[in-house]
C-alpha positions as CSV (number, residue, x, y, z in Angstrom):
1,M,-57.4,177.2,130.9
2,R,-55.6,176.7,134.1
3,D,-56.7,173.0,134.2
4,I,-55.1,172.3,130.8
5,V,-52.1,174.6,130.9
6,E,-49.5,171.8,131.5
7,G,-50.8,169.9,128.4
8,L,-50.8,173.1,126.3
9,A,-47.2,173.8,127.4
10,A,-46.2,170.3,126.3
11,W,-47.9,170.7,122.9
12,R,-46.2,174.0,122.3
13,A,-42.8,172.6,123.2
14,A,-43.3,169.8,120.7
15,G,-44.5,172.1,118.0
16,I,-48.0,170.6,117.8
17,G,-50.9,172.7,116.7
18,F,-54.2,172.7,118.5
19,A,-57.5,174.5,119.1
20,V,-58.8,175.6,122.5
21,A,-62.5,175.7,123.2
22,T,-63.5,177.9,126.1
23,V,-66.8,178.3,127.9
24,V,-67.7,182.0,127.4
25,R,-71.2,182.1,128.8
26,T,-73.7,179.8,130.5
27,W,-77.4,179.8,131.2
28,H,-79.4,177.7,133.7
29,S,-77.8,174.4,134.9
30,A,-74.8,174.3,132.6
31,P,-72.2,172.0,134.3
32,R,-69.1,174.1,133.8
33,Q,-68.6,177.8,134.4
34,P,-67.1,180.5,132.1
35,G,-63.4,179.9,131.7
36,A,-63.6,176.1,131.6
37,A,-61.6,174.8,128.6
38,M,-61.0,171.8,126.4
39,A,-58.2,171.5,123.8
40,V,-57.8,169.3,120.8
41,N,-54.5,168.9,119.0
42,E,-53.7,168.1,115.4
43,L,-52.9,164.5,116.4
44,G,-56.5,164.1,117.8
45,E,-55.5,164.2,121.5
46,V,-57.9,165.8,123.9
47,I,-57.4,167.5,127.3
48,G,-59.9,169.3,129.5
49,S,-63.7,169.5,129.5
50,V,-66.3,172.2,128.7
51,S,-69.4,170.4,129.9
52,G,-68.5,167.5,132.1
53,G,-69.0,165.1,129.1
54,C,-72.3,166.4,127.6
55,V,-71.1,168.1,124.4
56,E,-67.4,167.0,124.1
57,G,-68.0,165.0,121.0
58,A,-69.5,167.9,119.1
59,V,-66.8,170.3,120.4
60,Y,-64.1,167.8,119.3
61,T,-65.5,167.8,115.7
62,A,-65.7,171.6,115.7
63,A,-62.2,172.0,117.1
64,E,-60.9,169.8,114.3
65,E,-62.5,172.1,111.8
66,V,-60.9,175.1,113.5
67,I,-57.5,173.5,113.3
68,K,-57.9,172.9,109.6
69,S,-59.4,176.3,108.7
70,K,-57.3,178.3,111.2
71,K,-60.4,180.4,111.9
72,A,-62.1,180.7,115.3
73,Q,-65.7,179.7,115.8
74,Q,-68.3,180.8,118.3
75,L,-70.9,178.1,119.0
76,T,-73.9,177.6,121.4
77,Y,-75.2,174.3,122.7
78,G,-78.3,173.9,124.8
79,V,-81.9,172.8,125.1
80,S,-83.0,175.6,122.8
81,D,-81.1,173.9,119.9
82,G,-82.9,171.5,117.7
83,D,-80.0,169.0,118.0
84,A,-79.6,169.4,121.8
85,F,-80.3,165.8,122.5
86,E,-78.0,164.7,119.7
87,V,-75.1,166.5,121.1
88,G,-76.0,165.4,124.6
89,L,-76.6,168.6,126.6
90,T,-79.8,167.2,128.2
91,C,-79.3,168.6,131.7
92,G,-81.3,171.7,130.9
93,G,-78.4,174.2,130.5
94,T,-77.0,176.2,127.6
95,I,-73.3,177.0,127.0
96,E,-71.6,179.3,124.6
97,L,-68.1,178.4,123.4
98,L,-65.3,180.3,121.7
99,I,-63.0,177.9,119.8
100,Q,-59.7,179.4,118.8
101,P,-56.8,177.9,116.8
102,S,-53.4,178.1,118.4
103,I,-52.1,180.0,115.4
104,A,-54.4,182.9,116.3
105,L,-53.5,183.1,120.0
106,T,-51.5,186.2,121.1
107,E,-48.1,185.3,122.6
108,P,-49.4,181.9,123.8
109,D,-46.0,180.8,125.3
110,Q,-45.9,183.9,127.5
111,V,-49.5,183.5,128.6
112,I,-48.9,179.8,129.4
113,A,-45.8,180.7,131.4
114,A,-47.6,183.3,133.4
115,V,-50.5,181.0,134.2
116,R,-48.1,178.2,135.2
117,A,-46.1,180.6,137.5
118,G,-49.2,182.1,139.0
119,R,-48.4,185.6,137.6
120,P,-51.4,187.8,136.8
121,V,-52.5,188.0,133.2
122,A,-55.8,188.5,131.3
123,T,-57.0,187.8,127.8
124,A,-59.7,189.7,126.0
125,S,-61.0,187.7,123.0
126,V,-63.4,188.1,120.0
127,P,-63.6,185.6,117.2
128,D,-61.2,187.6,115.0
129,G,-58.7,188.8,117.6
130,E,-57.2,188.6,121.0
131,L,-55.6,191.1,123.4
132,V,-53.4,190.0,126.3
133,I,-53.1,192.2,129.3
134,W,-50.3,192.0,131.9
135,P,-50.0,194.5,134.7
136,D,-47.1,196.2,132.9
137,R,-47.9,195.7,129.2
138,V,-50.4,194.8,126.5
139,A,-50.0,192.6,123.3
140,G,-52.3,191.8,120.4
141,T,-55.4,193.5,119.0
142,L,-59.1,193.0,118.7
143,G,-59.0,194.7,115.3
144,D,-59.7,198.3,116.3
145,P,-57.6,200.7,118.4
146,G,-60.6,202.2,120.3
147,L,-61.9,198.8,121.2
148,D,-58.4,197.7,122.2
149,H,-58.2,200.6,124.6
150,A,-61.7,199.9,126.0
151,A,-61.0,196.2,126.5
152,E,-57.6,196.9,128.1
153,Q,-59.2,199.2,130.7
154,Q,-62.0,196.7,131.4
155,A,-59.7,193.7,131.6
156,A,-57.4,195.5,134.0
157,G,-60.3,196.1,136.4
158,M,-61.5,192.5,136.1
159,L,-58.0,191.2,136.6
160,A,-57.7,193.2,139.9
161,A,-61.0,191.6,141.0
162,G,-60.3,188.1,139.6
163,T,-63.5,188.0,137.6
164,T,-64.1,186.4,134.2
165,G,-67.0,186.9,131.7
166,V,-68.5,188.6,128.7
167,V,-68.6,192.4,128.5
168,H,-70.2,194.7,125.9
169,L,-67.8,197.5,124.9
170,G,-67.9,200.5,122.6
171,Q,-64.8,202.2,121.3
172,H,-64.7,204.6,124.2
173,G,-65.1,202.1,126.9
174,E,-68.9,202.5,127.4
175,Q,-70.8,199.3,128.2
176,R,-73.8,198.9,125.8
177,L,-75.7,195.8,124.8
178,D,-75.6,196.8,121.1
179,E,-71.8,197.0,121.0
180,T,-69.0,194.4,120.6
181,E,-69.1,191.4,122.9
182,V,-65.7,190.7,124.4
183,F,-64.8,187.7,126.5
184,V,-62.4,188.6,129.3
185,Q,-60.6,185.8,131.1
186,T,-58.4,186.5,134.1
187,Y,-55.7,184.5,135.7
188,L,-54.4,185.1,139.2
189,A,-52.2,183.2,141.6
190,P,-54.2,180.3,143.2
191,P,-56.0,181.3,146.4
192,R,-54.2,180.3,149.6
193,M,-55.2,177.7,152.2
194,I,-53.2,178.0,155.4
195,V,-53.4,175.0,157.7
196,F,-52.3,175.5,161.3
197,G,-51.3,172.4,163.3
198,A,-49.1,169.6,161.8
199,I,-51.4,166.8,162.9
200,D,-52.7,163.8,160.9
201,F,-55.9,165.7,160.0
202,A,-53.8,168.5,158.6
203,G,-52.2,166.1,156.1
204,A,-55.6,165.1,154.7
205,V,-56.8,168.7,154.6
206,A,-53.6,169.7,152.7
207,R,-54.2,166.9,150.2
208,I,-57.8,168.0,149.5
209,G,-56.8,171.7,149.4
210,H,-54.2,170.9,146.8
211,F,-56.8,168.9,144.8
212,L,-59.2,172.0,145.0
213,G,-56.5,174.2,143.5
214,Y,-55.3,176.1,146.6
215,H,-51.7,177.0,147.3
216,V,-51.4,175.1,150.6
217,T,-49.2,176.2,153.5
218,V,-48.9,174.1,156.7
219,C,-47.6,175.9,159.7
220,D,-46.6,174.5,163.2
221,A,-44.2,175.7,165.8
222,R,-42.8,172.1,166.3
223,P,-40.2,171.2,163.7
224,V,-40.4,167.5,164.6
225,F,-44.0,167.4,163.2
226,A,-43.8,170.0,160.3
227,T,-41.8,167.8,157.9
228,R,-41.9,167.3,154.2
229,K,-42.2,163.5,154.7
230,R,-45.4,164.0,156.7
231,F,-46.9,166.7,154.3
232,P,-45.8,165.9,150.8
233,D,-48.9,167.7,149.3
234,A,-48.2,171.1,151.0
235,D,-46.7,173.8,148.8
236,D,-45.0,175.4,151.8
237,L,-44.0,174.2,155.3
238,V,-43.5,176.8,158.0
239,V,-41.9,176.2,161.4
240,Q,-43.0,179.2,163.4
241,W,-45.5,180.2,166.1
242,P,-48.8,180.3,164.1
243,H,-49.8,183.9,165.2
244,Q,-46.4,185.2,164.3
245,Y,-46.5,183.6,160.9
246,L,-50.0,184.9,160.2
247,E,-49.0,188.4,161.1
248,S,-46.1,188.3,158.6
249,T,-47.8,186.7,155.6
250,S,-50.2,187.8,152.9
251,V,-53.9,187.1,153.5
252,D,-56.7,188.3,151.2
253,E,-60.4,187.8,150.6
254,R,-59.8,184.5,148.8
255,T,-57.7,183.0,151.6
256,V,-59.0,180.2,153.8
257,L,-57.6,179.5,157.3
258,C,-57.9,176.0,158.9
259,V,-57.0,176.0,162.6
260,L,-56.5,172.4,163.6
261,T,-54.3,172.8,166.7
262,H,-57.1,172.9,169.3
263,D,-54.7,174.0,171.9
264,P,-55.4,177.4,173.7
265,K,-51.7,178.5,173.7
266,F,-51.7,178.3,169.9
267,D,-55.3,179.0,169.1
268,V,-56.1,182.1,171.1
269,P,-53.3,184.4,169.9
270,L,-53.6,183.0,166.3
271,L,-57.4,183.7,166.2
272,E,-56.9,187.2,167.5
273,V,-54.8,187.8,164.4
274,A,-56.9,185.8,162.0
275,L,-60.1,187.7,162.9
276,R,-58.4,191.0,161.9
277,T,-57.7,189.6,158.4
278,P,-60.1,189.7,155.4
279,A,-59.9,185.9,155.1
280,R,-62.9,184.4,153.4
281,Y,-63.1,181.4,155.8
282,I,-61.8,180.8,159.3
283,G,-62.5,177.2,160.5
284,V,-61.4,175.9,163.9
285,M,-61.2,172.3,165.1
286,G,-62.2,171.2,168.5
287,S,-65.0,169.8,170.6
288,R,-67.9,172.1,171.7
289,R,-66.4,172.2,175.2
290,T,-63.0,173.2,173.8
291,H,-64.7,175.8,171.6
292,D,-66.7,177.3,174.5
293,D,-63.4,177.7,176.5
294,R,-61.8,179.2,173.4
295,M,-64.6,181.7,172.9
296,G,-64.3,182.7,176.6
297,R,-60.6,183.4,176.3
298,L,-61.1,185.4,173.1
299,R,-63.8,187.5,174.7
300,E,-61.4,188.2,177.7
301,A,-58.8,189.2,175.1
302,G,-61.3,191.9,173.8
303,V,-62.5,190.2,170.6
304,G,-66.0,191.4,169.8
305,A,-69.2,189.4,169.0
306,A,-69.2,190.4,165.3
307,Q,-65.7,189.1,164.9
308,L,-66.4,185.9,166.8
309,A,-69.4,185.3,164.5
310,R,-66.9,184.8,161.6
311,L,-65.6,181.6,163.1
312,S,-66.7,178.2,161.7
313,A,-66.3,176.1,164.8
314,P,-66.5,173.2,165.1
315,I,-65.0,173.1,161.6
316,G,-66.7,171.4,158.7
317,L,-70.2,170.2,157.8
318,D,-72.1,167.5,159.6
319,L,-71.2,164.4,157.5
320,G,-70.6,162.0,160.4
321,A,-66.9,162.1,159.5
322,R,-64.5,160.0,161.6
323,T,-61.2,159.5,159.8
324,P,-58.8,162.3,158.8
325,E,-59.8,161.9,155.2
326,E,-63.5,162.0,155.9
327,T,-63.0,165.1,158.1
328,A,-61.1,166.8,155.3
329,V,-64.0,166.2,153.0
330,A,-66.3,167.8,155.6
331,I,-64.0,170.8,155.9
332,A,-63.7,171.1,152.1
333,A,-67.5,170.9,151.7
334,E,-68.0,173.7,154.2
335,I,-65.5,175.9,152.4
336,I,-67.1,175.2,149.0
337,A,-70.6,175.9,150.4
338,R,-69.4,179.2,151.9
339,S,-67.7,180.2,148.7
340,W,-70.8,179.7,146.5
341,G,-73.7,180.2,148.9
342,G,-74.6,176.5,149.2
343,S,-76.9,175.3,151.9
344,G,-75.0,172.1,152.7
345,L,-78.2,170.1,152.4
346,P,-78.9,167.1,150.1
347,L,-79.9,168.3,146.7
348,T,-82.6,165.7,146.7
349,D,-84.4,167.6,149.5
350,L,-84.2,171.0,147.7
351,D,-86.2,172.6,144.9
352,A,-83.6,175.4,144.5
353,P,-81.4,175.6,141.3
354,I,-78.4,173.2,141.3
355,H,-76.1,176.0,140.1
356,R,-76.7,179.4,141.6
């Protein structure tokens, strides 16, 4: 829902009813993952996507029915259906959707506000009910107190891990395939991208990081370069020595660090700190000669081989990039490949599944 939250907020403010179709589960090469959403309002307007265009027409019709009936529907589209070609899901995948009318959502304004603000919240949904779980309170019901308690406990754990998906729950919290299916969707603050070095390449990386949904921070010790005019797409601008800032800020397993300074007086102390963090990705710009010198300095500083192996340097995939924008694409491609286990090779040369 994160992709459509601004549109939903506008519809709520205008008093316009709607239905939200959410991908609950996928099989094989389905184009969108669980949590992807599309909404249709009572005026016929559409926002979002659940299949990249494959089944949107059929979902639109189903959403109109949900708005009129005020009753949720759970639908499956895929190659196993007799009408798969008619609805357009010809890519070989199958998706299961939960379509809910806005009138049946639990505290939608509060949920929308939390998602917009990056505050943690989770929803646990079945066709006949919805539970909303914040870190400090719970609202709504799935229709049974025991199931509510089990879903609350499960959703709290999934919220902490940032995972979304279907769970099978009994009234006492046990997970059994013959019990109730509950779709749990979690919303956390966007992951962080911290870009060190206020150079022209950093502006392009900040733009693509923002496009990918990261909360982007640009940090440089030089105030003349770290300006809002030069970095309009950054969420935060920090004028501070990079290693000092990294020591003082929050870094978790979802954080990506892009070190673009390629200057030893900045890089070495910064990377000593970076390699002690749980950051998912640490990419470092510079020529191979620059990197060899950097690695030598880090070894002299006592950084071990296992830590040094975490560095992606030179940063980015081999795309033949030249311009700052092309280089930013190469960096983003490597981050995506690391996140999802991609090879970085052309799909046309591979027999592996497109979606792992």
